[in-house]
C-alpha positions as CSV (number, residue, x, y, z in Angstrom):
1,M,-3.9,353.9,225.9
2,N,-6.4,352.6,228.8
3,A,-8.7,350.8,225.6
4,A,-5.1,349.0,224.7
5,L,-4.1,348.2,228.7
6,T,-8.1,346.7,228.7
7,T,-7.9,344.8,226.6
8,T,-4.3,343.0,227.3
9,G,-5.8,342.5,230.7
10,R,-8.6,340.2,229.7
11,A,-6.1,338.7,227.6
12,I,-4.1,337.9,230.0
13,G,-7.5,336.6,232.2
14,G,-8.2,334.3,229.3
15,L,-4.7,332.8,229.5
16,R,-4.8,332.5,232.9
17,G,-8.2,330.8,232.9
18,A,-7.3,327.6,229.9
19,L,-4.3,327.2,231.8
20,C,-6.6,326.1,234.7
21,L,-8.6,324.1,233.0
22,L,-5.7,322.2,231.4
23,A,-4.3,321.6,235.0
24,A,-7.7,320.4,235.8
25,F,-7.6,317.7,233.1
26,V,-4.1,316.6,233.7
27,A,-5.1,315.9,237.3
28,L,-7.8,313.5,236.3
29,P,-6.9,309.7,236.9
30,T,-5.9,308.0,233.4
31,S,-6.0,304.4,234.8
32,L,-9.2,302.7,233.6
33,P,-11.4,300.8,236.5
34,A,-9.8,297.4,237.6
35,A,-13.0,295.6,235.7
36,E,-11.5,297.5,232.5
37,K,-7.9,296.6,233.0
38,A,-6.5,294.1,230.5
39,P,-5.5,290.8,231.9
40,V,-1.9,290.5,233.4
41,V,-0.4,287.3,230.9
42,K,2.5,285.6,233.0
43,G,5.6,285.4,231.2
44,M,6.4,281.8,230.5
45,R,9.1,278.9,231.1
46,D,12.2,279.1,228.8
47,A,13.2,275.5,227.2
48,A,15.8,274.1,228.9
49,T,19.0,274.2,226.7
50,H,21.1,271.5,226.8
51,D,23.7,273.6,228.2
52,T,21.7,273.5,231.0
53,I,21.3,270.3,231.7
54,V,24.7,269.0,231.1
55,E,25.0,271.9,233.9
56,T,22.3,270.4,236.2
57,D,23.6,266.9,235.2
58,R,27.5,268.1,236.7
59,V,26.0,268.5,239.6
60,A,24.3,266.2,240.8
61,R,26.7,264.0,240.2
62,E,29.4,266.1,242.4
63,E,26.9,266.6,244.8
64,A,26.9,262.6,244.7
65,A,30.5,262.0,244.9
66,R,30.5,264.2,247.5
67,E,27.8,262.5,249.2
68,Q,29.5,259.3,248.5
69,V,33.2,260.3,250.4
70,K,31.1,262.0,253.1
71,Q,29.8,258.1,253.8
72,Q,32.9,256.7,253.3
73,Q,35.2,259.2,255.8
74,Q,32.2,258.3,258.3
75,Q,32.5,254.6,258.0
76,A,36.3,254.7,258.7
77,L,35.9,256.4,261.3
78,K,33.1,253.9,263.1
79,P,35.3,251.8,265.4
80,V,35.1,248.1,264.1
81,P,33.8,245.5,266.5
82,P,36.6,243.2,268.1
83,E,35.0,240.0,265.8
84,Q,35.6,241.6,262.8
85,R,39.0,243.0,263.6
86,P,41.8,241.2,261.1
87,P,44.4,239.6,263.8
88,P,47.2,241.0,264.6
89,P,50.4,240.3,262.5
90,E,52.6,237.3,264.2
91,K,55.4,239.5,265.6
92,K,59.0,236.9,265.0
93,S,61.8,236.9,267.8
94,I,65.0,236.9,266.7
95,L,65.7,234.8,270.1
96,A,62.9,232.5,268.3
97,S,65.1,231.9,265.4
98,S,68.6,232.0,266.8
99,D,70.5,229.9,269.1
100,I,72.7,231.3,272.2
101,L,76.2,230.6,272.7
102,A,77.7,231.4,276.4
103,Y,80.6,231.3,278.0
104,R,82.0,233.2,281.5
105,G,79.7,236.2,281.0
106,E,79.4,236.8,277.7
107,A,76.9,235.6,274.9
108,T,76.4,235.9,271.2
109,L,73.2,234.6,268.7
110,V,74.4,232.5,265.4
111,P,70.8,231.4,263.5
112,K,68.8,228.2,263.9
113,R,70.6,225.3,262.5
114,A,73.9,226.8,262.2
115,V,75.6,224.4,265.2
116,L,76.9,221.6,262.5
117,H,78.9,219.6,265.6
118,K,78.1,220.0,269.4
119,P,80.4,217.5,271.6
120,K,79.5,215.7,274.6
121,G,80.3,218.3,277.7
122,M,79.0,221.3,275.3
123,E,75.8,221.2,276.4
124,D,76.4,223.7,279.0
125,K,77.6,226.2,276.2
126,I,74.6,226.5,274.1
127,G,71.7,228.3,275.6
128,M,71.6,231.9,277.8
129,Q,73.7,232.2,281.0
130,D,72.3,234.4,283.3
131,G,73.8,238.0,283.7
132,A,76.2,237.3,280.9
133,R,75.9,240.3,277.6
134,F,75.7,240.2,274.4
135,V,78.8,240.6,272.2
136,D,79.7,240.6,268.3
137,F,80.1,236.8,267.3
138,Q,83.7,237.7,265.7
139,E,84.5,238.8,268.8
140,F,82.9,236.1,271.0
141,L,84.5,233.4,268.7
142,T,88.2,235.1,269.3
143,Q,88.0,234.7,272.7
144,N,86.6,231.3,273.1
145,R,88.3,229.4,270.3
146,S,89.4,226.8,272.9
147,W,86.5,225.5,272.7
148,L,84.1,227.0,269.6
149,T,85.4,226.5,265.6
150,T,83.7,227.7,262.4
151,A,83.3,225.9,259.2
152,D,83.0,227.5,256.0
153,V,79.9,226.7,253.4
154,N,78.9,227.2,250.4
155,R,75.4,228.8,249.4
156,P,74.0,225.6,248.1
157,Q,75.1,223.8,250.9
158,A,73.5,225.9,253.1
159,E,69.9,226.0,250.9
160,G,70.4,222.0,251.2
161,N,71.3,222.0,247.6
162,E,74.1,220.1,248.2
163,P,75.5,217.7,251.1
164,L,78.3,218.9,253.1
165,S,81.6,218.0,252.0
166,E,82.5,214.0,253.3
167,A,85.6,215.4,254.5
168,L,84.3,218.1,257.1
169,L,81.4,215.5,257.9
170,K,84.8,213.1,259.0
171,S,86.3,215.7,260.6
172,F,83.7,215.4,263.3
173,A,84.2,212.6,264.3
174,K,87.7,213.6,266.3
175,E,86.7,217.4,266.7
176,T,86.0,218.1,270.6
177,R,85.0,221.5,269.7
178,V,81.6,223.3,268.7
179,V,81.8,224.2,265.0
180,I,79.0,226.9,263.3
181,A,78.7,227.0,259.8
182,T,80.1,230.6,258.7
183,Y,79.6,232.1,255.1
184,N,81.5,235.0,254.0
185,G,82.8,235.0,257.7
186,G,79.2,234.7,259.5
187,P,77.5,231.9,261.1
188,I,74.6,231.1,258.7
189,S,71.4,228.1,258.9
190,V,72.3,225.4,256.9
191,L,69.0,223.6,255.7
192,P,68.4,219.7,255.4
193,L,69.9,218.1,252.2
194,K,67.1,218.3,250.0
195,V,68.6,215.6,247.3
196,P,66.5,212.4,248.2
197,P,68.6,209.5,249.3
198,P,69.4,206.7,247.0
199,T,67.0,203.4,246.2
200,E,68.8,200.0,247.0
201,T,69.2,198.5,244.4
202,V,69.8,194.4,243.8
203,D,72.6,193.0,241.2
204,G,72.8,196.8,239.6
205,K,69.0,196.9,239.4
206,P,66.4,199.2,241.4
207,A,64.5,196.6,244.5
208,T,61.5,195.7,244.1
209,G,60.6,195.7,248.2
210,K,61.5,198.1,250.5
211,P,62.6,201.4,249.9
212,A,66.0,202.2,251.6
213,A,65.7,204.2,254.6
214,P,66.8,207.8,254.4
215,V,69.6,209.0,255.2
216,A,70.3,211.8,257.5
217,A,70.8,215.0,254.9
218,N,74.8,216.3,256.1
219,A,75.3,213.9,258.6
220,A,78.4,211.8,259.8
221,P,78.2,208.8,261.3
222,N,79.0,208.7,265.1
223,T,78.7,212.8,265.7
224,N,75.8,214.4,266.9
225,A,75.4,216.8,263.6
226,Q,72.5,215.6,263.1
227,A,71.5,217.7,265.7
228,A,72.1,220.7,263.9
229,Q,69.7,219.6,261.3
230,K,66.5,219.2,263.5
C-alpha cells in the first residue's frame, strides 16, 4: 500500500516538472532579432479606374462652376463707377406732351396737335391758370360749349395718312370757338399730312423748273389751323 502511494507521488512530481519546463518554453521570445526580421513591403497604389477619373473630373467642374458663380456675385455687388453707369431713362411728362385748356378755375388736358382751330381772342384759354383744378375733358367741354367745340376725325386722318375734309377746313373760317379733334369721343392728336404735295404742271405736264411750294398739311386758308399742325 505504501509502495503504491510512493510510486504515485513520484509520477505526480515528474508530471509537475514537465509542466514547469513547458511553461518556461512558452515564455521564451518567439520574435526574431530586428536584423533578422523580414522587410515590410508597402502595398502598391491601386491603378485609377474609369469611374474614378470621371468622378474626379465632375468634382473639379462643379468646384470651378461654384467659384465662377461666387466671382459673378461679388462683381455684381461691386459698386459701378459713376462714369460707367448707363444714363437714367428719360422721364416723359404728360404735361410736356399735352396742351392745357383752362377757364374759370377749371382746366383739362388734351394731346398736343389736338387743337385744330384757335380763333383770335382765345389765347388766354390755352394754358394753365393759377389755382385751376383739373377735370375730365367731357366735363370741361360740357361746361364750356360757348367757346369750345369738337370735330370728329378718323384714324387715318389722325395718323396723317389722310387729309381733313375740305368742308371741315372751310368751316374754320367762320368758327369762333376753339375746335378740338376727337376720336371715339376723346381728344386725339392729328399728325401732319404725310402725302406729298402735288407738283406744278404746265399744260398738263410736270414743270421742269422750280417745284411747287409745299402746302400746309390739314390747313385751311385764312384760319389758324396751321398752328395745330406745328
